[in-house]
N, C-alpha and C positions, 0 to 999 in steps of 0.2 A: 400613681405616684412615682417619681423618678427614683432610680436605684440608689443614688447618693442620699436622698432623703430617707429612704427606708433604712439605709445603713446607720444613719444618725439616730433614728428612732430605736434601732436595736442596741446601739451604744447606750442610749439613755436608759432603756429597760435593763440592760445588763448592769449598769451602774446602780440602779435601784436594787437589783437582786443581790448585789454585794453589800447592801446597806450603807452606801456612801452618802449618808445624810449628816455627817458630822461637819464641824466647822472647817475641816481641811478639804472638803469635797471640791472637786473641780467643776465649775459651772459649765453646763451644757448649752450649746447654741439653740436658738429658736429653730424649729423644724416644721415641716408640713404636718398638720394634724394637731399642732399645739393648741392649748385651750387658754383663752383669755376670759376669765369669769366676768360676768356682767358687772359685778361690784367694782372692778378695777378698770374696765374697758375705757371709761371716759378719759382717763389720764394717759392712755397709751396712744401716741400719734399713729393714726391709721390702723388701730387695733380692731379686730373683728370679734364680735361677741358670739360665744356658743351658748345657746339657751340651755338652762338646766331644767329638770323636771319641776313642774309647778307645785306639786304636792310633796312635801318632805315626809319621809317615814318617821315613825315614833319609835324610840328605843323600847325593847322588851322590858317588862317589869322585872326588877331584881338585877338588872345589868348596868344601871347607871345611878348617879346621884346628882342632885341639883346643885349648881354653884351660883345661882341667881334666879330671878323671877322667870327667865326663859332659858338661860344657858345651863348646860349639863355636860358631864363627862362620864365616859364609860368606866365601870368599876369591876366588871367580871374578870377574874383571874383564872383562865383555863376552863376546861370542860366541867359540866355538872354531872358527868357520868358517875354512877355509883360503882363500887367494886363489883367485879363479875365479868362475864363474857362480853367483850366489846361488840362482837358481831350481833349478839342477841339484843344489845342496847340499841344499835343502829336499826335493826329490824323493827323495834318498837316505835322508833321515830319515823320510819318510812311513810306510813299512811298520812301523817301530818305534813311531811315534806311534799309528798305527791299532791296533797290538797292545796299547796301554795303557802305553807307556813314557813317563812324565812327563818324564824328562830329555830325550828326543828332542823332545817337544812344546815344552819350554822353550827348547831350542836353536833350534827353528823360530821361536818368538816373538822371540828375540834377533836373529835374522837379519832378520826382517821389520821389527823396530823400528829396526835400523841403517839399512836401506834407506829406511824412512819418514822417518827423521831427515835423511838426506842428500839427500832429494828434496823437502824441505819448506822453508818460510821459516826454520826454526830454524837451518839451516846458516849463515845470515848471522851470527847471534849467536855461533855456535861459531867462525866465522872471525875475528870481532872479538876473542874471548877468546884465540885462538891468536896473533893479532898482538900482543897485549899482552905475551905471554911470549916473543916472538921465534920462534914456531913457524909463522909464516904459510906459508912455502914447503912445509914438510912437510904441513901441513893441506890446502893446495891440491892437492898430489899425491894425498893420500889421498882427497879429495873427488872428484877426477876419476876415480880408479880405481873408487870405489864407484858412481859414476853409470853407468859402463860395466857393472860386474858386476851391478847391481840392475835394469837395464832390463827384462829378461824377467820377473822376479818381480813388479815393480810392475804390469805389464800382465796378470798372471795373475789373473783374476777369481775363481778358486776358492781359491787359496792365500793371496793377499795380504790379503784382508779377514777371514780367519779369526780367531776369538778364541782364539788359541793360548795366551795366558796363563791364561785361565780353564780351558782344557782341561788344561794342565799341572798346575794346582792340583788339579783334580778327580782327576787320575791319581796324585796323591800326591807331586809334586815339592816338596821343601822350598823351593827357590828360587821355584817357581811360586806357592806359597801365600804366601810373604812378598811377592812382587811383586804378587800379587792385592790384598793389604791396602795396600800402599804406592802403587799406581798405578791408582786407580779409573778414570782416563781410558782406560787400555788395556783395561779390562774393559767399561766402560759406554758409551764413546764420547764424543761432544761434549755440551755443555750442552743442545743441542736434543734429542739422543737421550734424555737423562735426563728432560727435561721431558715428552717424549712418552710415557715409560714410567717414572714415578716409583716404581712398586712394585719395579722391578728394582733401583733404588738402595737401597731398604729391604732387599732380599734380599742385596745386596752387603755392606751394613753388618753384617748379622747373620752372614753367612758369614765375613767378614773377621775378626770378633771370635773366632769359633770356631777359625779357623786359627791365629791368634796365640796363643790360650791353649794349644792342643794342642802347638804348636811350642815354646812356653816350657817346658811340662812335659817335653818331650823333650830339653831342654838348649840350645835355640837362644838365644844371647845377643842375636841380632838381634831376635828376637820379644820378649824381655824389654825391650829398649831401646825398641822400638816401642810397647809397652804403657805404659812409663814416660812417654813423650812424650804419648801419648793421654790418660792419666789427668791429666797436668799441664795440658793445654790443652783437652781435650775433643775428640771426634771419633768414632772408631769406638766408643769407650766413653765414658760420661759423665765430665765432669771430676770428679776426686775427689782432693783434696790428700793425704789419708791414704794412699791407694793409690799416688799418684805418689811420695810420699816412700819408701814401702816398696819399690817396684820399683827406684827409683834406689839405695836402700841395698843391695838384693840385688845389683845390678850392682857396687857398690863392694866387696862381699864377694868377688866373683870377681876383680876387678882395680880398685884404687883409681883408676886413671887413666881408667876408663870414664866417670866422672861428674865434672864440674867442681865444686870446692868452692863456687863462687858459686851454682850451681844448687841444691845442698843447702842452702845458707844461705837462699836465697829460699824454698824449700819449707818449711824448718823454721820460718820466721817466720810462716807461715800457721797453724801448728798450736798447739793448746792442749797442756798437759802430758799430759792423758789421751789425746789423739789421737796425740801423739808416742810414747807408750808402746805404743799399739795398733799404730802403724806399724812399730815395731821388732819386735814379735812377728810381725807379718805378713811382714816382710822375712826373718825366719828361716825361716818356713814356705815362702816363695817360693824362697829359696836352697836349701832342702832338696829341694823338688820339681823345680827346674830343673837343679840343678848337682851334687847329691850322689847317687852311684849307690846 
């Protein structure tokens, strides 16, 4: 791949790592390795389809709730780890992870992530946020407890640096695959790591797009919403106003409250009458694929 294309991919990944998914995000141009999901390829002139896995994974019990006969959204909030030594908890999960259990690998990822957060500079930002809502004392108690519980895990050079999120995704965890697409930093490492191995960033972008398309077909509202944002602003997939309108309209067909009317008005203003008609047809196709058994 040309050096210029690799640079653009690094810019796209860096933008995602800075969480630039708000309405003020700058759209990124199409690059080598971009993914055009099969559901939208027909309306893209000259678009090439990247096939997704034929079998979609199922979410783990207790991590999701149904929002329709097929559609679901994830509901887990953080790790299920009980109080106590974090390293011991990870060691309990290791046999399941090594046997291919993506849920166990994802739980290890959440445990490591929690420890990494509370032993990093980010804890100061969290403390300030807690103080603003009057929860400073509770946050301090939790922080002190986690520092004690995470000590042994942070020092474990085998367990702590592991790429548990990528492993969970490869093992078929729905949470892992969504996390893989949403959290490139947790897969690729720092900016320096990306610059040292830009081809890995290209591979992440390609794989993340495949995961999202497959999950969207399986009924994951989270994946549909992620693709809607990406088509609106550009990122894992190229910016595409028609696809953005269609994905958001499909979300509205599941629940009108999923998408703000202001977002739809903004997207609608970008489209011609012909594009709007194509977007509505595409929305029906998307809704049928993701949300109708």
